[in-house]
Structures are given as structure tokens and as C-alpha cells.
mmCIF file as gemmi writes it, N, C-alpha and C atoms, coordinates in Angstrom:
data_model
loop_
_atom_site.group_PDB
_atom_site.id
_atom_site.type_symbol
_atom_site.label_atom_id
_atom_site.label_alt_id
_atom_site.label_comp_id
_atom_site.label_asym_id
_atom_site.label_entity_id
_atom_site.label_seq_id
_atom_site.pdbx_PDB_ins_code
_atom_site.Cartn_x
_atom_site.Cartn_y
_atom_site.Cartn_z
_atom_site.occupancy
_atom_site.B_iso_or_equiv
_atom_site.pdbx_formal_charge
_atom_site.auth_seq_id
_atom_site.auth_asym_id
_atom_site.pdbx_PDB_model_num
ATOM 1 N N . MET Axp A 1 ? 14.576 0.442 -38.752 1 0 ? 1 A 1
ATOM 2 C CA . MET Axp A 1 ? 13.349 0.381 -38 1 0 ? 1 A 1
ATOM 3 C C . MET Axp A 1 ? 13.132 1.737 -37.314 1 0 ? 1 A 1
ATOM 4 N N . PRO Axp A 2 ? 12.108 2.492 -37.705 1 0 ? 2 A 1
ATOM 5 C CA . PRO Axp A 2 ? 11.834 3.791 -37.089 1 0 ? 2 A 1
ATOM 6 C C . PRO Axp A 2 ? 11.336 3.652 -35.649 1 0 ? 2 A 1
ATOM 7 N N . MET Axp A 3 ? 11.546 4.688 -34.888 1 0 ? 3 A 1
ATOM 8 C CA . MET Axp A 3 ? 11.053 4.75 -33.512 1 0 ? 3 A 1
ATOM 9 C C . MET Axp A 3 ? 11.057 6.202 -33.053 1 0 ? 3 A 1
ATOM 10 N N . ILE Axp A 4 ? 10.402 6.464 -31.933 1 0 ? 4 A 1
ATOM 11 C CA . ILE Axp A 4 ? 10.435 7.803 -31.362 1 0 ? 4 A 1
ATOM 12 C C . ILE Axp A 4 ? 10.95 7.733 -29.937 1 0 ? 4 A 1
ATOM 13 N N . GLU Axp A 5 ? 11.403 8.866 -29.465 1 0 ? 5 A 1
ATOM 14 C CA . GLU Axp A 5 ? 11.832 9.001 -28.073 1 0 ? 5 A 1
ATOM 15 C C . GLU Axp A 5 ? 11.057 10.156 -27.47 1 0 ? 5 A 1
ATOM 16 N N . ILE Axp A 6 ? 10.428 9.904 -26.344 1 0 ? 6 A 1
ATOM 17 C CA . ILE Axp A 6 ? 9.719 10.949 -25.614 1 0 ? 6 A 1
ATOM 18 C C . ILE Axp A 6 ? 10.704 11.525 -24.597 1 0 ? 6 A 1
ATOM 19 N N . LEU Axp A 7 ? 10.945 12.813 -24.665 1 0 ? 7 A 1
ATOM 20 C CA . LEU Axp A 7 ? 11.834 13.469 -23.704 1 0 ? 7 A 1
ATOM 21 C C . LEU Axp A 7 ? 11.013 13.753 -22.451 1 0 ? 7 A 1
ATOM 22 N N . ASP Axp A 8 ? 11.126 12.846 -21.495 1 0 ? 8 A 1
ATOM 23 C CA . ASP Axp A 8 ? 10.275 12.861 -20.306 1 0 ? 8 A 1
ATOM 24 C C . ASP Axp A 8 ? 10.292 14.178 -19.54 1 0 ? 8 A 1
ATOM 25 N N . ASP Axp A 9 ? 11.442 14.79 -19.401 1 0 ? 9 A 1
ATOM 26 C CA . ASP Axp A 9 ? 11.531 16.013 -18.609 1 0 ? 9 A 1
ATOM 27 C C . ASP Axp A 9 ? 10.967 17.238 -19.335 1 0 ? 9 A 1
ATOM 28 N N . ILE Axp A 10 ? 10.699 17.102 -20.628 1 0 ? 10 A 1
ATOM 29 C CA . ILE Axp A 10 ? 10.121 18.212 -21.388 1 0 ? 10 A 1
ATOM 30 C C . ILE Axp A 10 ? 8.62 18.008 -21.583 1 0 ? 10 A 1
ATOM 31 N N . CYS Axp A 11 ? 8.188 16.769 -21.706 1 0 ? 11 A 1
ATOM 32 C CA . CYS Axp A 11 ? 6.775 16.456 -21.947 1 0 ? 11 A 1
ATOM 33 C C . CYS Axp A 11 ? 5.922 16.92 -20.777 1 0 ? 11 A 1
ATOM 34 N N . LYS Axp A 12 ? 4.856 17.674 -21.105 1 0 ? 12 A 1
ATOM 35 C CA . LYS Axp A 12 ? 3.949 18.135 -20.052 1 0 ? 12 A 1
ATOM 36 C C . LYS Axp A 12 ? 2.651 17.333 -20.014 1 0 ? 12 A 1
ATOM 37 N N . GLY Axp A 13 ? 2.588 16.281 -20.81 1 0 ? 13 A 1
ATOM 38 C CA . GLY Axp A 13 ? 1.427 15.405 -20.797 1 0 ? 13 A 1
ATOM 39 C C . GLY Axp A 13 ? 0.181 16.055 -21.361 1 0 ? 13 A 1
ATOM 40 N N . CYS Axp A 14 ? 0.323 16.878 -22.383 1 0 ? 14 A 1
ATOM 41 C CA . CYS Axp A 14 ? -0.838 17.554 -22.985 1 0 ? 14 A 1
ATOM 42 C C . CYS Axp A 14 ? -1.699 16.59 -23.791 1 0 ? 14 A 1
ATOM 43 N N . LEU Axp A 15 ? -1.136 15.452 -24.173 1 0 ? 15 A 1
ATOM 44 C CA . LEU Axp A 15 ? -1.822 14.361 -24.871 1 0 ? 15 A 1
ATOM 45 C C . LEU Axp A 15 ? -2.175 14.653 -26.333 1 0 ? 15 A 1
ATOM 46 N N . LEU Axp A 16 ? -1.67 15.719 -26.896 1 0 ? 16 A 1
ATOM 47 C CA . LEU Axp A 16 ? -1.96 16.038 -28.297 1 0 ? 16 A 1
ATOM 48 C C . LEU Axp A 16 ? -1.358 15.018 -29.264 1 0 ? 16 A 1
ATOM 49 N N . CYS Axp A 17 ? -0.281 14.381 -28.865 1 0 ? 17 A 1
ATOM 50 C CA . CYS Axp A 17 ? 0.391 13.412 -29.725 1 0 ? 17 A 1
ATOM 51 C C . CYS Axp A 17 ? -0.37 12.088 -29.834 1 0 ? 17 A 1
ATOM 52 N N . ILE Axp A 18 ? -1.205 11.785 -28.863 1 0 ? 18 A 1
ATOM 53 C CA . ILE Axp A 18 ? -1.899 10.492 -28.858 1 0 ? 18 A 1
ATOM 54 C C . ILE Axp A 18 ? -2.816 10.333 -30.067 1 0 ? 18 A 1
ATOM 55 N N . PRO Axp A 19 ? -3.724 11.266 -30.346 1 0 ? 19 A 1
ATOM 56 C CA . PRO Axp A 19 ? -4.557 11.095 -31.55 1 0 ? 19 A 1
ATOM 57 C C . PRO Axp A 19 ? -3.796 11.331 -32.851 1 0 ? 19 A 1
ATOM 58 N N . ALA Axp A 20 ? -2.63 11.953 -32.783 1 0 ? 20 A 1
ATOM 59 C CA . ALA Axp A 20 ? -1.828 12.206 -33.988 1 0 ? 20 A 1
ATOM 60 C C . ALA Axp A 20 ? -1.169 10.939 -34.517 1 0 ? 20 A 1
ATOM 61 N N . CYS Axp A 21 ? -0.926 9.97 -33.652 1 0 ? 21 A 1
ATOM 62 C CA . CYS Axp A 21 ? -0.253 8.729 -34.069 1 0 ? 21 A 1
ATOM 63 C C . CYS Axp A 21 ? -1.241 7.818 -34.805 1 0 ? 21 A 1
ATOM 64 N N . PRO Axp A 22 ? -0.984 7.543 -36.09 1 0 ? 22 A 1
ATOM 65 C CA . PRO Axp A 22 ? -1.918 6.709 -36.858 1 0 ? 22 A 1
ATOM 66 C C . PRO Axp A 22 ? -1.953 5.248 -36.417 1 0 ? 22 A 1
ATOM 67 N N . HIS Axp A 23 ? -0.958 4.83 -35.637 1 0 ? 23 A 1
ATOM 68 C CA . HIS Axp A 23 ? -0.899 3.441 -35.185 1 0 ? 23 A 1
ATOM 69 C C . HIS Axp A 23 ? -1.185 3.288 -33.69 1 0 ? 23 A 1
ATOM 70 N N . SER Axp A 24 ? -1.564 4.376 -33.03 1 0 ? 24 A 1
ATOM 71 C CA . SER Axp A 24 ? -1.887 4.38 -31.591 1 0 ? 24 A 1
ATOM 72 C C . SER Axp A 24 ? -0.751 3.807 -30.752 1 0 ? 24 A 1
ATOM 73 N N . LEU Axp A 25 ? 0.46 4.31 -30.991 1 0 ? 25 A 1
ATOM 74 C CA . LEU Axp A 25 ? 1.638 3.804 -30.28 1 0 ? 25 A 1
ATOM 75 C C . LEU Axp A 25 ? 2.04 4.669 -29.094 1 0 ? 25 A 1
ATOM 76 N N . ILE Axp A 26 ? 1.346 5.778 -28.887 1 0 ? 26 A 1
ATOM 77 C CA . ILE Axp A 26 ? 1.641 6.667 -27.768 1 0 ? 26 A 1
ATOM 78 C C . ILE Axp A 26 ? 0.471 6.577 -26.804 1 0 ? 26 A 1
ATOM 79 N N . GLN Axp A 27 ? 0.797 6.355 -25.526 1 0 ? 27 A 1
ATOM 80 C CA . GLN Axp A 27 ? -0.255 6.156 -24.535 1 0 ? 27 A 1
ATOM 81 C C . GLN Axp A 27 ? -0.026 7.01 -23.301 1 0 ? 27 A 1
ATOM 82 N N . ASN Axp A 28 ? -1.12 7.323 -22.649 1 0 ? 28 A 1
ATOM 83 C CA . ASN Axp A 28 ? -1.086 8.061 -21.394 1 0 ? 28 A 1
ATOM 84 C C . ASN Axp A 28 ? -1.217 7.055 -20.259 1 0 ? 28 A 1
ATOM 85 N N . THR Axp A 29 ? -0.098 6.534 -19.798 1 0 ? 29 A 1
ATOM 86 C CA . THR Axp A 29 ? -0.139 5.493 -18.769 1 0 ? 29 A 1
ATOM 87 C C . THR Axp A 29 ? -0.1 6.054 -17.355 1 0 ? 29 A 1
ATOM 88 N N . GLN Axp A 30 ? 0.374 7.263 -17.197 1 0 ? 30 A 1
ATOM 89 C CA . GLN Axp A 30 ? 0.562 7.896 -15.888 1 0 ? 30 A 1
ATOM 90 C C . GLN Axp A 30 ? 1.365 6.993 -14.951 1 0 ? 30 A 1
ATOM 91 N N . ALA Axp A 31 ? 2.313 6.26 -15.518 1 0 ? 31 A 1
ATOM 92 C CA . ALA Axp A 31 ? 3.142 5.35 -14.741 1 0 ? 31 A 1
ATOM 93 C C . ALA Axp A 31 ? 4.288 6.069 -14.023 1 0 ? 31 A 1
ATOM 94 N N . LYS Axp A 32 ? 4.637 7.25 -14.504 1 0 ? 32 A 1
ATOM 95 C CA . LYS Axp A 32 ? 5.735 7.983 -13.889 1 0 ? 32 A 1
ATOM 96 C C . LYS Axp A 32 ? 5.437 9.474 -13.942 1 0 ? 32 A 1
ATOM 97 N N . ILE Axp A 33 ? 6.097 10.196 -13.086 1 0 ? 33 A 1
ATOM 98 C CA . ILE Axp A 33 ? 5.941 11.639 -13.038 1 0 ? 33 A 1
ATOM 99 C C . ILE Axp A 33 ? 7.309 12.263 -13.28 1 0 ? 33 A 1
ATOM 100 N N . ASN Axp A 34 ? 7.361 13.32 -14.083 1 0 ? 34 A 1
ATOM 101 C CA . ASN Axp A 34 ? 8.663 13.932 -14.358 1 0 ? 34 A 1
ATOM 102 C C . ASN Axp A 34 ? 9.001 14.986 -13.301 1 0 ? 34 A 1
ATOM 103 N N . ARG Axp A 35 ? 10.159 15.578 -13.403 1 0 ? 35 A 1
ATOM 104 C CA . ARG Axp A 35 ? 10.596 16.517 -12.362 1 0 ? 35 A 1
ATOM 105 C C . ARG Axp A 35 ? 9.848 17.845 -12.393 1 0 ? 35 A 1
ATOM 106 N N . ARG Axp A 36 ? 9.049 18.063 -13.448 1 0 ? 36 A 1
ATOM 107 C CA . ARG Axp A 36 ? 8.209 19.259 -13.521 1 0 ? 36 A 1
ATOM 108 C C . ARG Axp A 36 ? 6.819 18.998 -12.948 1 0 ? 36 A 1
ATOM 109 N N . GLY Axp A 37 ? 6.574 17.748 -12.54 1 0 ? 37 A 1
ATOM 110 C CA . GLY Axp A 37 ? 5.295 17.397 -11.939 1 0 ? 37 A 1
ATOM 111 C C . GLY Axp A 37 ? 4.236 16.954 -12.923 1 0 ? 37 A 1
ATOM 112 N N . HIS Axp A 38 ? 4.638 16.618 -14.14 1 0 ? 38 A 1
ATOM 113 C CA . HIS Axp A 38 ? 3.7 16.176 -15.173 1 0 ? 38 A 1
ATOM 114 C C . HIS Axp A 38 ? 3.859 14.683 -15.431 1 0 ? 38 A 1
ATOM 115 N N . TYR Axp A 39 ? 2.82 14.095 -15.985 1 0 ? 39 A 1
ATOM 116 C CA . TYR Axp A 39 ? 2.863 12.696 -16.393 1 0 ? 39 A 1
ATOM 117 C C . TYR Axp A 39 ? 3.173 12.629 -17.884 1 0 ? 39 A 1
ATOM 118 N N . PRO Axp A 40 ? 4.4 12.308 -18.258 1 0 ? 40 A 1
ATOM 119 C CA . PRO Axp A 40 ? 4.728 12.218 -19.681 1 0 ? 40 A 1
ATOM 120 C C . PRO Axp A 40 ? 4.077 10.997 -20.319 1 0 ? 40 A 1
ATOM 121 N N . VAL Axp A 41 ? 3.794 11.105 -21.613 1 0 ? 41 A 1
ATOM 122 C CA . VAL Axp A 41 ? 3.238 9.973 -22.353 1 0 ? 41 A 1
ATOM 123 C C . VAL Axp A 41 ? 4.339 8.94 -22.584 1 0 ? 41 A 1
ATOM 124 N N . GLU Axp A 42 ? 3.93 7.755 -23.007 1 0 ? 42 A 1
ATOM 125 C CA . GLU Axp A 42 ? 4.896 6.685 -23.269 1 0 ? 42 A 1
ATOM 126 C C . GLU Axp A 42 ? 4.716 6.133 -24.673 1 0 ? 42 A 1
ATOM 127 N N . PHE Axp A 43 ? 5.835 5.806 -25.299 1 0 ? 43 A 1
ATOM 128 C CA . PHE Axp A 43 ? 5.858 5.177 -26.616 1 0 ? 43 A 1
ATOM 129 C C . PHE Axp A 43 ? 5.897 3.674 -26.397 1 0 ? 43 A 1
ATOM 130 N N . ILE Axp A 44 ? 4.868 2.988 -26.853 1 0 ? 44 A 1
ATOM 131 C CA . ILE Axp A 44 ? 4.776 1.542 -26.678 1 0 ? 44 A 1
ATOM 132 C C . ILE Axp A 44 ? 4.585 0.92 -28.06 1 0 ? 44 A 1
ATOM 133 N N . ASP Axp A 45 ? 5.604 0.196 -28.511 1 0 ? 45 A 1
ATOM 134 C CA . ASP Axp A 45 ? 5.599 -0.361 -29.867 1 0 ? 45 A 1
ATOM 135 C C . ASP Axp A 45 ? 6.199 -1.765 -29.887 1 0 ? 45 A 1
ATOM 136 N N . PRO Axp A 46 ? 5.523 -2.74 -29.27 1 0 ? 46 A 1
ATOM 137 C CA . PRO Axp A 46 ? 6.089 -4.092 -29.226 1 0 ? 46 A 1
ATOM 138 C C . PRO Axp A 46 ? 6.175 -4.783 -30.584 1 0 ? 46 A 1
ATOM 139 N N . GLU Axp A 47 ? 5.335 -4.37 -31.527 1 0 ? 47 A 1
ATOM 140 C CA . GLU Axp A 47 ? 5.322 -5.009 -32.838 1 0 ? 47 A 1
ATOM 141 C C . GLU Axp A 47 ? 6.07 -4.209 -33.899 1 0 ? 47 A 1
ATOM 142 N N . HIS Axp A 48 ? 6.772 -3.156 -33.489 1 0 ? 48 A 1
ATOM 143 C CA . HIS Axp A 48 ? 7.556 -2.306 -34.387 1 0 ? 48 A 1
ATOM 144 C C . HIS Axp A 48 ? 6.7 -1.762 -35.531 1 0 ? 48 A 1
ATOM 145 N N . ALA Axp A 49 ? 5.565 -1.196 -35.181 1 0 ? 49 A 1
ATOM 146 C CA . ALA Axp A 49 ? 4.635 -0.664 -36.182 1 0 ? 49 A 1
ATOM 147 C C . ALA Axp A 49 ? 4.927 0.788 -36.543 1 0 ? 49 A 1
ATOM 148 N N . CYS Axp A 50 ? 5.793 1.46 -35.796 1 0 ? 50 A 1
ATOM 149 C CA . CYS Axp A 50 ? 6.107 2.859 -36.077 1 0 ? 50 A 1
ATOM 150 C C . CYS Axp A 50 ? 6.767 2.977 -37.449 1 0 ? 50 A 1
ATOM 151 N N . ASN Axp A 51 ? 6.255 3.921 -38.247 1 0 ? 51 A 1
ATOM 152 C CA . ASN Axp A 51 ? 6.831 4.121 -39.573 1 0 ? 51 A 1
ATOM 153 C C . ASN Axp A 51 ? 7.603 5.435 -39.67 1 0 ? 51 A 1
ATOM 154 N N . GLY Axp A 52 ? 7.769 6.128 -38.541 1 0 ? 52 A 1
ATOM 155 C CA . GLY Axp A 52 ? 8.54 7.363 -38.527 1 0 ? 52 A 1
ATOM 156 C C . GLY Axp A 52 ? 7.865 8.505 -39.251 1 0 ? 52 A 1
ATOM 157 N N . CYS Axp A 53 ? 6.547 8.563 -39.244 1 0 ? 53 A 1
ATOM 158 C CA . CYS Axp A 53 ? 5.804 9.575 -40.007 1 0 ? 53 A 1
ATOM 159 C C . CYS Axp A 53 ? 5.974 10.998 -39.467 1 0 ? 53 A 1
ATOM 160 N N . LYS Axp A 54 ? 6.391 11.14 -38.227 1 0 ? 54 A 1
ATOM 161 C CA . LYS Axp A 54 ? 6.659 12.424 -37.568 1 0 ? 54 A 1
ATOM 162 C C . LYS Axp A 54 ? 5.417 13.216 -37.188 1 0 ? 54 A 1
ATOM 163 N N . LEU Axp A 55 ? 4.227 12.654 -37.34 1 0 ? 55 A 1
ATOM 164 C CA . LEU Axp A 55 ? 3.023 13.387 -36.976 1 0 ? 55 A 1
ATOM 165 C C . LEU Axp A 55 ? 2.99 13.716 -35.491 1 0 ? 55 A 1
ATOM 166 N N . CYS Axp A 56 ? 3.477 12.824 -34.664 1 0 ? 56 A 1
ATOM 167 C CA . CYS Axp A 56 ? 3.513 13.079 -33.221 1 0 ? 56 A 1
ATOM 168 C C . CYS Axp A 56 ? 4.444 14.241 -32.9 1 0 ? 56 A 1
ATOM 169 N N . ALA Axp A 57 ? 5.604 14.26 -33.526 1 0 ? 57 A 1
ATOM 170 C CA . ALA Axp A 57 ? 6.581 15.327 -33.275 1 0 ? 57 A 1
ATOM 171 C C . ALA Axp A 57 ? 6.092 16.675 -33.788 1 0 ? 57 A 1
ATOM 172 N N . ILE Axp A 58 ? 5.413 16.675 -34.921 1 0 ? 58 A 1
ATOM 173 C CA . ILE Axp A 58 ? 4.878 17.922 -35.475 1 0 ? 58 A 1
ATOM 174 C C . ILE Axp A 58 ? 3.79 18.48 -34.566 1 0 ? 58 A 1
ATOM 175 N N . THR Axp A 59 ? 2.997 17.6 -33.974 1 0 ? 59 A 1
ATOM 176 C CA . THR Axp A 59 ? 1.893 18.005 -33.113 1 0 ? 59 A 1
ATOM 177 C C . THR Axp A 59 ? 2.36 18.489 -31.748 1 0 ? 59 A 1
ATOM 178 N N . CYS Axp A 60 ? 3.479 18.006 -31.261 1 0 ? 60 A 1
ATOM 179 C CA . CYS Axp A 60 ? 3.961 18.336 -29.91 1 0 ? 60 A 1
ATOM 180 C C . CYS Axp A 60 ? 4.344 19.814 -29.791 1 0 ? 60 A 1
ATOM 181 N N . PRO Axp A 61 ? 3.635 20.578 -28.939 1 0 ? 61 A 1
ATOM 182 C CA . PRO Axp A 61 ? 3.935 22.005 -28.802 1 0 ? 61 A 1
ATOM 183 C C . PRO Axp A 61 ? 5.239 22.289 -28.054 1 0 ? 61 A 1
ATOM 184 N N . ASP Axp A 62 ? 5.762 21.301 -27.347 1 0 ? 62 A 1
ATOM 185 C CA . ASP Axp A 62 ? 6.972 21.494 -26.556 1 0 ? 62 A 1
ATOM 186 C C . ASP Axp A 62 ? 8.212 20.852 -27.16 1 0 ? 62 A 1
ATOM 187 N N . VAL Axp A 63 ? 8.104 20.309 -28.344 1 0 ? 63 A 1
ATOM 188 C CA . VAL Axp A 63 ? 9.21 19.635 -29.034 1 0 ? 63 A 1
ATOM 189 C C . VAL Axp A 63 ? 9.833 18.576 -28.115 1 0 ? 63 A 1
ATOM 190 N N . ALA Axp A 64 ? 8.962 17.744 -27.549 1 0 ? 64 A 1
ATOM 191 C CA . ALA Axp A 64 ? 9.396 16.716 -26.609 1 0 ? 64 A 1
ATOM 192 C C . ALA Axp A 64 ? 9.501 15.339 -27.245 1 0 ? 64 A 1
ATOM 193 N N . ILE Axp A 65 ? 9.379 15.277 -28.574 1 0 ? 65 A 1
ATOM 194 C CA . ILE Axp A 65 ? 9.431 13.988 -29.27 1 0 ? 65 A 1
ATOM 195 C C . ILE Axp A 65 ? 10.51 14.031 -30.343 1 0 ? 65 A 1
ATOM 196 N N . VAL Axp A 66 ? 11.398 13.054 -30.288 1 0 ? 66 A 1
ATOM 197 C CA . VAL Axp A 66 ? 12.459 12.922 -31.283 1 0 ? 66 A 1
ATOM 198 C C . VAL Axp A 66 ? 12.135 11.679 -32.113 1 0 ? 66 A 1
ATOM 199 N N . VAL Axp A 67 ? 12.163 11.836 -33.431 1 0 ? 67 A 1
ATOM 200 C CA . VAL Axp A 67 ? 11.854 10.728 -34.339 1 0 ? 67 A 1
ATOM 201 C C . VAL Axp A 67 ? 13.146 10.215 -34.954 1 0 ? 67 A 1
ATOM 202 N N . TYR Axp A 68 ? 13.333 8.922 -34.859 1 0 ? 68 A 1
ATOM 203 C CA . TYR Axp A 68 ? 14.477 8.26 -35.48 1 0 ? 68 A 1
ATOM 204 C C . TYR Axp A 68 ? 13.948 7.43 -36.642 1 0 ? 68 A 1
ATOM 205 N N . LYS Axp A 69 ? 14.335 7.798 -37.847 1 0 ? 69 A 1
ATOM 206 C CA . LYS Axp A 69 ? 13.882 7.058 -39.027 1 0 ? 69 A 1
ATOM 207 C C . LYS Axp A 69 ? 14.545 5.692 -39.128 1 0 ? 69 A 1
ATOM 208 N N . GLU Axp A 70 ? 15.783 5.612 -38.684 1 0 ? 70 A 1
ATOM 209 C CA . GLU Axp A 70 ? 16.504 4.343 -38.722 1 0 ? 70 A 1
ATOM 210 C C . GLU Axp A 70 ? 17.405 4.27 -37.507 1 0 ? 70 A 1
ATOM 211 N N . VAL Axp A 71 ? 17.252 3.232 -36.74 1 0 ? 71 A 1
ATOM 212 C CA . VAL Axp A 71 ? 18.066 3.041 -35.558 1 0 ? 71 A 1
ATOM 213 C C . VAL Axp A 71 ? 19.244 2.166 -35.938 1 0 ? 71 A 1
ATOM 214 N N . LYS Axp A 72 ? 20.427 2.728 -35.774 1 0 ? 72 A 1
ATOM 215 C CA . LYS Axp A 72 ? 21.634 1.977 -36.132 1 0 ? 72 A 1
ATOM 216 C C . LYS Axp A 72 ? 22.066 1.113 -34.956 1 0 ? 72 A 1
ATOM 217 N N . LYS Axp A 73 ? 22.485 -0.081 -35.268 1 0 ? 73 A 1
ATOM 218 C CA . LYS Axp A 73 ? 22.978 -0.985 -34.245 1 0 ? 73 A 1
ATOM 219 C C . LYS Axp A 73 ? 24.429 -0.671 -33.961 1 0 ? 73 A 1
ATOM 220 N N . LYS Axp A 74 ? 24.807 -0.84 -32.705 1 0 ? 74 A 1
ATOM 221 C CA . LYS Axp A 74 ? 26.205 -0.602 -32.31 1 0 ? 74 A 1
ATOM 222 C C . LYS Axp A 74 ? 27.099 -1.686 -32.865 1 0 ? 74 A 1
ATOM 223 N N . ALA Axp A 75 ? 28.274 -1.279 -33.301 1 0 ? 75 A 1
ATOM 224 C CA . ALA Axp A 75 ? 29.25 -2.241 -33.802 1 0 ? 75 A 1
ATOM 225 C C . ALA Axp A 75 ? 29.86 -3.007 -32.641 1 0 ? 75 A 1
ATOM 226 N N . SER Axp A 76 ? 30.065 -4.293 -32.825 1 0 ? 76 A 1
ATOM 227 C CA . SER Axp A 76 ? 30.623 -5.106 -31.736 1 0 ? 76 A 1
ATOM 228 C C . SER Axp A 76 ? 32.128 -5.151 -31.809 1 0 ? 76 A 1
């Protein structure tokens, strides 16, 4: 199951990644502020619609998005 991680302390909230996501999974909620004084975007994917296309990461000028094509579960 693909997913992305927004690196909050690097994201400056430029919002370029929002229109880049074909499934509209990145949102500008302004729910938190990072230590640089910016509002980072949030990845919201309750239905697991992310396909790991990397368009958000390619668009990000600050390399604040990490794309995971497959999330491995921890062994018990």
C-alpha cells in the first residue's frame, strides 16, 4: 500500500503539491505550525487511494515529501 510522508520541519507550505496530487490527498489544513513558522500541508488518505505516483514529491521544491511505494509491516 503506497503512502507519502510530509517532512513537517522542511515543508514551507508553498501548496504546489496540492494540485499535483491526482487523488486530492494533500490538504492545506493549517492545523499545525512548524518550527520555521510555516503551515505544512497534510497527507489525508482514509481510503488508501494513494498509488505512489510521486507527482507530489517531484513538484515539491524543498524535497519535503517522501514516497513509500510499499509499506512493510513490522514482524511480531
